[in-house]
C-alpha positions in Angstrom: 6.3 14.3 -39.3 3.7 12.2 -37.6 4.3 10.3 -34.4 2.6 7.0 -33.7 1.5 7.4 -30.1 -0.7 5.5 -27.7 -4.4 6.2 -27.9 -5.0 7.1 -24.3 -8.7 6.6 -24.6 -8.2 2.8 -25.2 -4.9 2.2 -23.4 -5.2 -0.4 -20.7 -2.0 0.8 -19.1 -3.2 4.4 -19.0 -6.5 3.4 -17.6 -4.8 1.4 -14.8 -2.6 4.4 -14.0 -5.7 6.6 -13.9 -7.5 4.1 -11.6 -4.4 3.9 -9.4 -4.1 7.6 -9.1 -7.9 8.0 -8.3 -7.6 5.2 -5.7 -4.6 6.8 -4.0 -6.3 10.3 -4.0 -9.4 8.8 -2.4 -7.4 7.0 0.2 -5.4 10.1 1.0 -8.6 12.0 1.5 -10.0 9.6 4.1 -6.6 9.1 5.8 -5.7 12.8 6.1 -8.2 13.4 9.0 -6.6 10.5 10.8 -3.1 12.2 10.4 -2.0 9.5 8.0 -0.7 9.1 4.5 -1.2 6.0 2.3 2.4 5.0 2.9 1.9 5.4 6.7 -1.2 3.3 6.5 0.5 0.7 4.3 3.4 0.3 6.7 1.0 -0.2 9.7 -1.1 -2.7 7.7 2.0 -4.6 6.6 3.3 -4.8 10.2 -0.1 -6.1 11.4 0.0 -8.9 8.8 3.7 -9.5 8.9 5.1 -8.7 12.3 8.8 -8.2 12.6 9.2 -7.2 8.9 12.5 -5.6 8.1 12.8 -2.1 6.6 13.5 -3.6 3.2 10.4 -5.9 3.4 8.2 -2.9 4.4 9.6 -0.7 1.6 8.9 -3.3 -1.0 5.4 -3.9 0.3 4.6 -0.2 0.5 6.2 0.6 -2.9 8.7 3.1 -1.6 12.5 3.3 -1.3 14.3 1.8 1.8 15.4 5.3 2.7 11.8 6.6 2.6 10.7 3.7 4.7 13.5 4.2 7.2 12.5 7.8 7.7 8.8 6.8 8.1 9.7 4.1 10.6 11.8 6.5 12.7 8.8 8.9 12.8 6.4 6.1 13.6 8.7 4.9 16.4 9.1 8.5 17.7 5.3 9.0 17.7 4.6 5.7 19.5 3.0 3.7 16.6 5.8 1.1 16.3 8.6 -0.3 18.4 12.0 -1.6 17.2 14.8 -3.2 19.3 17.8 -1.1 20.0 20.1 -3.7 18.5 19.4 -6.2 15.7 18.6 -9.7 17.0 20.2 -11.1 13.8 22.2 -9.4 11.1 21.5 -5.6 10.7 17.7 -5.6 10.4 15.7 -4.0 13.2 12.3 -5.7 13.0 9.4 -3.4 13.8 6.2 -4.2 15.7 3.0 -2.3 16.2 2.3 -0.8 19.6 -1.2 -0.7 21.1 -1.4 2.9 19.8 -0.4 1.7 16.3 -3.1 -1.0 16.4 -5.8 1.4 17.4 -4.7 3.8 14.7 -4.6 1.0 12.1 -8.2 0.0 13.1 -9.5 3.4 12.2 -7.5 3.7 9.0 -8.6 0.2 7.9 -12.2 1.2 8.2 -11.6 4.4 6.2 -9.7 2.5 3.5 -12.3 -0.2 3.3 -15.0 2.5 2.7 -13.0 3.7 -0.3 -12.7 0.1 -1.7 -16.5 -0.4 -1.2 -17.2 2.8 -3.1 -14.7 1.8 -5.9 -16.4 -1.6 -6.4 -20.0 -0.4 -5.9 -20.8 -0.5 -9.6 -19.6 -4.1 -10.1 -21.4 -7.4 -9.6 -19.7 -10.2 -7.7 -18.9 -11.9 -11.0 -17.4 -8.6 -12.4 -15.2 -8.3 -9.3 -14.0 -11.8 -9.6 -13.1 -11.4 -13.3 -11.4 -8.0 -12.6 -9.4 -9.5 -9.7 -8.2 -12.5 -11.8 -7.4 -10.2 -14.8 -5.3 -7.9 -12.6 -3.5 -10.8 -11.0 -2.7 -12.1 -14.5 -1.4 -8.7 -15.6 0.9 -8.5 -12.6 2.3 -12.0 -13.2 2.9 -11.2 -16.9 4.8 -8.0 -16.1 6.9 -9.8 -13.5 7.8 -12.5 -16.0 5.5 -15.1 -14.6 7.1 -15.3 -11.2 4.2 -13.4 -9.5 
């Protein structure tokens, strides 16, 4: 009995997953000496760009569960990278903010991650980058049902 499978050599989905995996591995490699993971970095970056984000917002932005983000935030708070109020100002959410230590750490991590992106895009022209960026945006919108 033969099975009709996906030709992995020509599958766009498989290639995207392979690129995602390679990007994550390269990011982990440059973040490890800084004592960070990709999720740790993502959380700090999100907080820098969206101060006061809730645990749920951070989890969505970092592509992890709320439980995983809660554990990470507790560790980041314990280690002095973020601060959260003792009580929620509104509702149940405890909005997190970067501390000066968190900002310094993020600065180093951003430089490291930027070097990975530069390496990833090195073989592309500006026009190639623009086309790839638009194509990826379209794919995300299509998969999200056009709400992207």
